[in-house]
C-alpha positions in Angstrom: 0.1 -0.3 -0.2 2.8 2.6 0.3 3.7 2.5 -3.1 0.0 3.4 -4.0 -0.2 6.2 -1.0 2.8 7.3 -2.5 1.7 7.4 -6.2 -1.9 9.0 -5.2 -0.3 12.3 -4.3 1.2 12.7 -8.2 -2.4 11.8 -9.2 -3.9 14.2 -6.7 -1.7 17.1 -7.9 -2.3 16.2 -11.6 -5.3 16.4 -11.5 -5.6 20.1 -10.5 -3.1 21.1 -13.2 -5.3 19.3 -16.3 -7.2 22.8 -17.8 -3.2 23.4 -18.7 -1.0 20.4 -20.5 2.4 21.5 -18.9 4.2 21.9 -16.0 7.1 23.6 -16.7 5.6 27.1 -18.1 2.8 28.8 -17.6 0.7 31.5 -19.4 2.4 34.5 -19.9 6.0 33.1 -19.5 8.3 33.9 -23.0 9.9 30.8 -24.4 13.1 30.9 -25.1 13.7 30.0 -28.8 17.7 30.3 -28.3 17.2 26.4 -27.6 15.5 25.3 -30.4 17.5 25.0 -34.1 16.2 24.6 -37.6 18.1 23.8 -40.8 15.3 25.9 -42.6 16.8 29.2 -44.1 14.0 31.2 -42.7 14.0 30.0 -39.9 16.6 32.8 -38.1 14.2 35.9 -39.2 11.1 33.4 -38.1 12.1 33.9 -34.3 12.3 38.2 -34.6 9.3 38.4 -36.6 6.5 39.6 -34.2 3.8 37.2 -35.7 1.3 34.8 -33.6 3.2 31.9 -33.6 2.4 28.1 -32.7 5.0 25.2 -31.5 3.6 21.2 -31.6 4.9 18.9 -29.3 4.7 15.6 -31.1 5.6 12.1 -31.9 6.3 10.8 -35.2 5.6 7.1 -34.4 2.4 7.5 -32.6 -1.0 7.6 -34.8 -2.8 10.1 -32.6 0.1 12.4 -33.1 0.6 12.0 -36.2 -3.0 12.6 -36.9 -3.2 16.0 -35.4 0.5 17.1 -37.0 -0.8 16.6 -40.1 -3.9 18.5 -38.9 -1.2 21.3 -37.9 0.0 21.5 -41.1 -2.9 22.3 -42.6 -3.7 25.2 -39.4 -0.6 26.7 -40.6 -1.4 27.4 -44.3 -2.0 30.5 -43.4 0.5 33.6 -43.6 0.2 35.5 -40.8 1.8 33.3 -38.1 4.3 31.0 -38.1 4.4 27.4 -36.9 7.5 25.0 -35.2 6.9 21.0 -35.6 9.2 19.4 -32.7 8.8 15.8 -33.2 10.0 14.1 -29.9 11.2 10.8 -31.1 13.6 12.9 -33.1 13.1 11.8 -36.4 15.5 13.4 -39.0 13.7 15.9 -41.7 13.3 14.3 -44.1 11.7 11.1 -42.7 9.1 13.7 -41.0 8.1 15.3 -44.7 7.3 11.9 -45.3 5.0 11.4 -43.0 4.0 15.4 -42.8 3.7 16.1 -46.8 4.1 19.0 -48.3 4.7 22.4 -46.0 4.5 25.8 -46.5 7.9 28.7 -46.1 6.2 29.7 -42.7 6.5 26.2 -41.5 9.5 25.0 -39.5 10.8 21.7 -38.5 12.6 22.1 -35.5 14.7 20.4 -32.8 15.6 21.8 -29.0 18.6 22.0 -27.7 17.9 20.4 -24.2 15.3 18.2 -22.7 12.0 19.1 -24.0 9.9 17.0 -21.7 11.5 18.3 -18.8 12.0 22.2 -19.3 8.4 22.4 -20.6 6.8 19.8 -18.2 5.4 17.9 -20.7 3.2 15.4 -19.6 0.0 14.6 -22.3 1.2 14.1 -26.1 0.3 15.8 -28.7 0.6 19.5 -27.6 -0.1 22.8 -29.0 1.4 26.1 -27.6 0.0 29.7 -28.6 2.6 32.1 -28.8 2.3 35.9 -28.9 4.4 38.6 -31.2 6.3 38.6 -27.7 6.5 34.7 -27.8 4.9 34.9 -24.6 2.7 31.9 -24.0 -1.3 32.8 -24.6 -2.6 29.1 -24.1 -1.6 25.9 -24.9 -4.1 22.3 -25.3 -3.3 18.9 -25.1 -5.0 16.3 -27.6 -9.0 17.2 -28.3 -11.6 16.0 -30.8 -12.4 18.0 -33.4 -8.8 19.8 -33.3 -9.0 21.4 -36.6 -12.0 23.6 -35.9 -11.0 24.3 -32.5 -7.7 25.6 -32.9 -8.7 27.2 -35.9 -11.4 28.8 -34.5 -8.9 30.3 -32.0 -6.5 31.0 -34.4 -9.0 33.6 -36.0 -10.1 34.8 -32.8 -6.4 35.5 -31.8 -5.8 36.9 -35.4 -9.1 39.1 -34.8 -10.8 37.2 -37.8 -13.5 36.7 -35.4 -15.0 38.9 -31.8 -14.1 37.8 -28.1 -18.4 37.6 -27.9 -18.0 34.9 -31.3 -15.3 32.9 -29.7 -17.0 33.0 -26.5 -20.2 31.7 -28.1 -18.3 28.9 -29.8 -17.1 28.0 -26.0 -20.0 27.9 -24.3 -21.1 25.3 -26.9 -18.6 23.1 -25.9 -19.1 23.3 -22.2 -22.5 21.8 -22.6 -20.8 18.7 -23.8 -17.9 18.9 -21.1 -20.6 18.9 -18.3 -21.2 14.9 -19.1 -17.7 15.2 -17.8 -17.1 12.4 -15.2 -13.9 13.9 -14.0 -15.0 15.8 -11.3 -16.4 12.7 -10.0 -13.5 10.9 -10.5 -11.8 13.6 -8.3 -14.5 13.3 -5.6 -13.6 9.6 -5.4 -10.1 10.3 -4.9 -10.5 13.0 -2.2 -12.6 10.0 -0.3 -9.9 7.6 -0.8 -7.0 9.9 0.7 -9.6 10.7 3.7 -9.9 6.8 4.9 -13.7 7.1 3.3 -13.1 3.6 1.4 -16.4 2.0 1.4 -17.9 5.6 0.2 -15.6 5.7 -2.6 -16.6 2.3 -4.1 -20.5 3.2 -3.9 -19.7 6.5 -5.5 -17.2 3.9 -8.0 -20.4 1.7 -8.5 -23.0 4.8 -9.6 -20.5 6.6 -12.5 -22.3 6.5 -15.6 -19.1 5.2 -17.4 -20.7 4.5 -20.9 -19.2 6.0 -23.6 -16.3 7.8 -21.4 -13.3 8.9 -23.5 -9.8 7.9 -23.8 -8.3 10.9 -21.2 -11.3 9.8 -18.4 -10.5 5.9 -18.7 -6.8 6.9 -17.6 -8.1 8.8 -14.9 -10.7 6.3 -14.0 -7.6 3.4 -13.9 -6.4 5.4 -11.4 -9.3 5.3 -8.8 -9.7 1.4 -9.6 -5.8 0.9 -9.0 -6.4 3.0 -5.5 -9.1 0.5 -4.7 -7.0 -2.3 -5.3 -8.9 -3.1 -9.0 -5.9 -3.9 -10.6 -7.1 -6.1 -13.1 -9.8 -4.0 -14.1 -7.7 -0.9 -14.4 -5.1 -3.3 -16.8 -8.4 -4.2 -18.8 -9.4 -0.3 -19.2 -6.2 0.6 -19.9 -5.0 -2.1 -22.4 -6.6 -1.4 -25.5 -5.4 2.3 -25.4 -1.8 1.9 -23.8 -0.2 3.4 -27.1 -2.3 6.5 -27.2 -1.3 7.6 -23.4 2.2 7.4 -22.0 -0.2 7.5 -18.3 -1.5 4.4 -19.5 1.2 2.3 -19.6 2.8 3.4 -16.9 -0.7 2.4 -15.0 -1.1 -0.5 -16.6 2.5 -1.3 -15.1 1.5 -0.3 -11.9 -1.6 -2.6 -12.1 0.4 -5.2 -13.2 3.3 -4.9 -10.1 0.3 -5.1 -7.8 -0.8 -8.6 -9.6 2.8 -9.8 -9.0 3.0 -10.0 -13.0 6.7 -8.2 -12.4 8.1 -9.7 -16.1 5.4 -8.1 -18.2 5.1 -4.9 -15.6 8.5 -4.1 -16.4 7.8 -4.3 -20.4 5.4 -1.6 -20.0 7.5 0.7 -17.9 11.3 -0.2 -19.8 9.1 1.2 -23.0 8.6 4.8 -21.8 11.8 5.3 -19.8 13.5 7.4 -21.8 9.8 9.7 -22.6 8.1 9.1 -18.6 8.2 13.0 -17.8 7.1 12.3 -14.6 10.6 10.3 -13.9 10.6 10.2 -10.1 7.5 8.3 -9.6 8.6 6.1 -12.4 12.4 5.4 -11.2 10.3 4.8 -7.3 8.2 1.6 -9.3 10.8 0.1 -11.1 12.9 0.0 -7.7 9.9 -1.9 -6.2 10.0 -4.1 -8.8 13.1 -4.8 -9.0 13.1 -5.6 -5.0 9.8 -7.4 -5.7 12.1 -9.8 -8.0 15.6 -10.1 -5.7 17.8 -7.6 -8.0 18.4 -5.5 -5.2 21.5 -3.8 -7.2 18.8 -2.6 -10.0 16.6 -1.6 -7.4 19.0 0.5 -5.5 20.1 2.4 -8.4 16.3 3.5 -9.2 15.3 4.1 -5.8 18.8 6.3 -5.9 17.5 8.1 -9.1 14.0 8.6 -7.9 15.6 10.7 -4.7 17.6 12.8 -7.5 16.2 16.3 -7.3 16.7 16.7 -10.8 13.6 13.5 -11.2 11.2 15.2 -8.5 8.3 16.8 -10.0 
């Protein structure tokens, strides 16, 4: 139970920042473009231009990311903004262009000098960041349905093509859908568990209408299932979407650890070791697994990493 209580802290904190999909930057922060580089001949000038800028963080080996990236190219056909594509897999420019197809002169395939996941605090992919003419962060969004419509409408608002009233009217329509989300109920269940009210939490869980929930809600629901000891149910819920969300693989690993399926847990967790943003809790869980397997040397190594200030986030 210690590992569950330890991880619950991370889960609960993460649920409070879901409206903004970056932990390393916030609205109003200025992005340092000196850490970005590109072979595009107009890249340096684009950084100096006083234009609206969009940065897409994605992975070229993930289907959902690729789908969004192709849509991002379409959105960047406008001449009044500059777009920057950062593939966190690190594919070469030629490989990326094969995936994305033809791009405009205001579309820049960039690399990052450093660890973008840590610097920006990325915990979900893909992520689109919007910057004003002075490179200040206006907003950032993770994956959402109707990406082309929603982002396109937001760009029109930022460029003055539609009024604030028109944009807010569009936003109000989407809020009707959000009211059906079970995320508030999931967060309430977490609070009940934290307060030691397990029976009440189980009762609330049973009353949830889980029909038609989206993939992100499945990940958050799996956290609750694991906290309540329903590890097999969590595994079965997350397995079909394990290639869409990094967190899904992490929680699958945790569920399998609790089920004593240690080798399979390692398969999932090791596959995300290099890209998972919250390395502190990942290393802690890996340490627990190796300890349980009797490999104390590896366990100690991961426990030391988990306590390293660099990875506590």
